[in-house]
Steps between C-alpha positions, in 0.01 A plus 500: 500500500497459125868426491455224756214345295704529182800331664283223643324438169835507313645251749194274468515510119871422493446215750221361285711520188796329665276226644331452164842478334613240753179297446560523124849368559357219711253418223776512240718274717207262542452499123868416453460212745201375302704518180787315671260231627354459151851471354589240766187299422581512129857395573378203705260399221780534247731289717233230533448506124870459438509201734214340305667572168827356630324189627322435168826553311678264737234232458509536120876476481505218757263302281747530216794415727327201652337359188787538249734251670219244501416570135756264342405192705131569432566553130688169483225320689246629249713382206655834410849562363763769562350695211161490673668623817642794306156585368350466848753742646457750220119489500509626857679815381261535206217514753678777686561687178136478394352633823745732674403819317130422522528448874677834527206666324255323731701618802499857369130499417352300790778539759749232593253297705312377192824407324619310809172314536504397136867398518446302818199316355686414179804385701282277717327352196834439326652335808200271542510413131874429521460282808225292334663470158543122526127453568374753245664390181877503504744714309252733320347592837850572634552746212173674589597505868838654424339765281244572774772530765677750281190714473 
């Protein structure tokens, strides 16, 4: 009788251990799925962020590509010379030079969203200033607008 009880209890214990191991495996698999889902969510957020960064970069570079061809006729209309045009083109790059490293620090410290918001606001202000140069004061305002667009 004792051997039967011992065999039954041994079988029950081994069954419990194997079922507990399989439930641990299920829990571990479920944990892996949770990690995979979290990684997928982060990947989607990263992809969305890259789309936003690409869009802001496209808009910034488009502003330069759209506004530069119109710069010479506007400069002439405001009474500027070819030398003024040279300064207008170069001041755009001076703006980029002044701000690019600072914007990188802002992006590192406050994440890229803050840097993109600041860049977008400055770009909008510069484009509005550039578009209204004739009404706001002529050639000096165009210099400020070009510098602002470069920022």
